[in-house]
N, C-alpha and C positions, 0 to 999 in steps of 0.2 A: 518390530515394529511397533512404531507409536509417532504420529503428528506432535512434534516437539513446540509448536507455536507459530505463530502469523510468519510468513516471511518476506514479503511485500503484496504492496497494492498496487495495480498499474492503472492509468485514469490519463482521460484526454484533455490537451489542451490546443486553441486554436491560434496560438499565440506564445513562442516559444521562450522570445526574449521576456516578454513578461510576466511568464511563469517562471522564468530563473527568476525576474529580478525580486518575487512576491518569496517563494519559498526560500532564499539565500540571504536577502537585503531583510523581510519583515520576519520570518521563520527562523531565518538565522540556521538552516540546517545546512548541510555540505555536499555540493556538488561531487558526488563521488565517481560517475561515469557517465560521459556524454559521447553516446553513440549512435546508431540509428536503428530501427526497426528491421530486425533480421529478414523477418518476411516481406520488408518495403523498404528499403534501403536509400528511396526519395525522403523521409521524414525520420526526423530525430526522435530520438529515443534518450531520454533526461532521467536519472537517477542521482535524488535526493536521499540522504541517511544520514547517519552520525558521523563519528570522526573516522572511524575505519571501513564504512562500510558493511555494517554487520547484518546477517542475517536477522530481519525481525524489524530492523528500521529502515527499510528502503520505500520512500514513495515514489513511485515510476508515471511520467510522461510519455507519448505519443504526441506527437505535433503532426495535425492534420488542419491544413488550411481553410482548406474547403469545407465548413460544420455548420448546420444550423443549429439550435438552442435545443437545450433538452428540455423535455415535455415528462414533469416526474411524477414517477408511479411505482405499480409491483415489477416481482419478478427483476429487480436491480440491487446492485451493491449502490444503498443509497446516503452511506455515510460512511469516512475515513476517519477513523480520530487517533490523537498523534499524544504521545506519555509526556507529562512533566513530570521533574522529580518529588513535589508536595504539596500540598493544598496551597501556600504559599505561595508557590509559581503561579498558579491560577489567577489570582489576585495582578502578580506581576503581569501575566498574560493578557488581563482584561482592559488593564490599563495600557499597556502598548499598541493594542489594536487600535483604542481606539483613538489613541495618539496618532495612527497611521491611517485613520478614515477607514478603520475594517468598521462595516457594523456587527456589532454581537448580542448573542439571544443574555438573559441574564444569569448570572451563575445558578448552574442546578444540582441535583444531586441525583443520580441512580445506580442504582447499587451499593448504596455507602460510599458510591466515590463522589466526590466534587469535579462538578464536567461545566465546559464554555463551551457551548456553540457557534461556529459564525462560518461563512461562505469565503472564498476566493476573490479576486475579482471576475472570475468566468462564472460563478456561480454553484464552484465546486463544493458539495457539505461537507466540513470539517467539526471537529471537535475537539477540544484536549482535555484530559482527565489525567487526576491528578493518583500519582502512584505512592501518598501516603500509606506508609505499612503494607506495601505491597509485598507478600511474601511468592508470589511466582514466577514467573520467566524472568531472566533475569535483564535489565536495560540496555541498551547502549552505552558506546561511549560519547558524552557530551564534547560537542564542536562548539569551540571556545570563538564566539567575536567581539569585534570592537565595542557592540553596545547592548550584547544580551551577556550578564552573568554567566558563567559557566554552571552556578547553584536556580537557574533557572531555565536554564535550557532544555529544550524538547530532545528525547530522549529512546526514541523509537515508536513503534507504531501499537496502539492502542488494540481496543474491539473494532473489529471492522463490522456493520450494519448491515444486512440482510434486508429488502422488503417486499414479500411475498403474499400472493391471495391469501394461501394455506398452506400451514407449517408444516402439517404430516409427512407430506414427499419430503420435502427439505431436512425436516429431523430425522428420519429414518437414513438417507444419505449420510449424515454428519456421525448420527452416533451407531449405527449399523457397518456401514463401508469404511467410515472412516475413524473411529473409536473416540470421538466427542462422549462427553459424559453431559447430559442434556442438568443443569441447576435448576436454577428457576427463573420466577417471572417477574413485572412488574405491571399491571394491568396484559396489555399486547406482546410486551417488549418480553421474548426469550434467551436466556442466557445459555451456551453451551464453552464448555472447557475442553483444550486439549493441554496434555503432557501438563507440564509443572502448574499452568493455569495462570490465574492474576489478570493483569493487565494484557499482556502479550500475548493471552492463551486462549482467547473468548472471540465468539462469534454473537450475538447479538439477532436476532430475527426478530422482526415487526411484522405479525401477522394483520393485514388490514385487504377483507375483500373488497372493500367499498369501493379503492382508487382504479385508474387505470390503470394499464399495462404500461410502463416507460415505454420513450423514445429516446435514446442516449443522442447527444450531442456534445456541444463543449460543455466541459464541468460536469462529466460523465465519467463511471468506474469502470473500465472494462473488464477486468478480473482480478481477483484477489487470491494469493497464492498460502500456502502452509506448510513448512517444515519437515521437512526427511534429515536423515543422517547423513545419508551418501548413494552413490549412483548403484551401489548393489542392493540398497534399502527400496531404492525408487522401483525399479525392477520388480521387487516383489509388489510392490501398489500396484506396478502395471496389471497384474494377473489379478489381484483381489477388483479392485475398479472393473477387466473386462467379466469376470463371475459375479460381478453386481450386474453385470446387463447395460452399463455406463458406454456410451458412445465415447470413443478415445483417439488421442494424437500419438499415442504407445512414447516410449521413450525420446525428448528430443533432445540433442546436447545445445545450450547457450553458449559455451563457450565460459563464463563467469558461473553456470551452475546447471546440470542438469534439469529438465523440467517433464513433468505429465498434465497435460489438459483434460477434460471434461465437463459437460454440463450436468446438473443437476435437475432433476424433475421440472422444476420454474422456471430452468431455460440460464439461472446464472452460472457465469461461466467460473471455472477451481479450474487451479493449479498446485501440483503439490511439486518441490521443488527444495533441490539438495542444498546444503551451508554452503557449499564450497563448489570450487574452488577458489573462489571470491576475485575482486575486480582488483586487486592486485594483480594479478596473472600478465597482465600484460604492460602495467605501468607500475613508478614506485608509489608506494602510500603518502608520500608527501605530498606529491603532483598528482593524485587519482584527480580525474575529470577538466583538466585545463587542456588536454589535446582531446582531437575526433580519436578515440579507440574504436576498431572495426574489428572482429572476430576474422579467425583466417583467411577463412573461404571464401569472406569479401574483400581481402588487401589487396588482391587482382585488381579491384576497381575504385580504390581509392582516390586516383584522380578525377574521374567520372561524378563518385559518389561528392568530393567535398564543393564540385564545380556546380553543384547544384541545391546545395543546402548556404541556407544561409548566416552567417558568421552570430555567435551569440558575443556581447561586449559583458566579459566577468572582470570583478572586483575582486580585491583580495582583503578577509577577512580580517 
């Protein structure tokens, strides 16, 4: 049993169309699955990823129109980062984001990697991280668009940031239950590694007891998921999480992967998810995300579900 790295991050948007436009037009990610929240099919669930929808590259969004603002703080997944090929790509993205009217922070270096932090139009906290000399978890397959060279394209999820008031409870779950290795720290940012490590296998935990507890809204993150091999291994993880005394969902079949959900002591929602079967289980690889996909148990409600969803205008990259 081993956590292989980051699987996906699921966040919240108030406006599916604007969200789609930013992540596909501005960031050049591929919409690989247009589906609904399986627990509430009245809302979209959009998956942006690499060219093949590979595990470790998915940034997903639930659309919840009746949302207020996020009041940032602790007990939260506070930043999602995205991997780019090298240091030169950071410069490319700095110029591109500024030209698109996105406010960006100055390029910085963290744990010896060049990084660029910014926000999406709803205030979602984002970063780009350079994969220069990365020898850890392999990147995804870059998606080529008309105005973003494939040599600069986003190639997966980078380190996910947790912000907590106290490090120890979260560190204990990461290391003792999930098998992460605690590496080093820069000031109050602590680095944990799973699997082969590198940008696709790290969690960075910010410990700051001076902040209030976050009140989530549009632009916040719902949960972070980590990769496990298959369903058989996930069943073993269910037992380990239960033995650790963590309240959990048990095994949940999400059609595209199987999942296990639980909250660690600082109330951050964590998912363990299998690498497969993948997003091409119900539509061809070359047309991923173009039509509304529904898991089998919702297919008999397709007409009702489609009537309640506002169509999303898509473009061809």
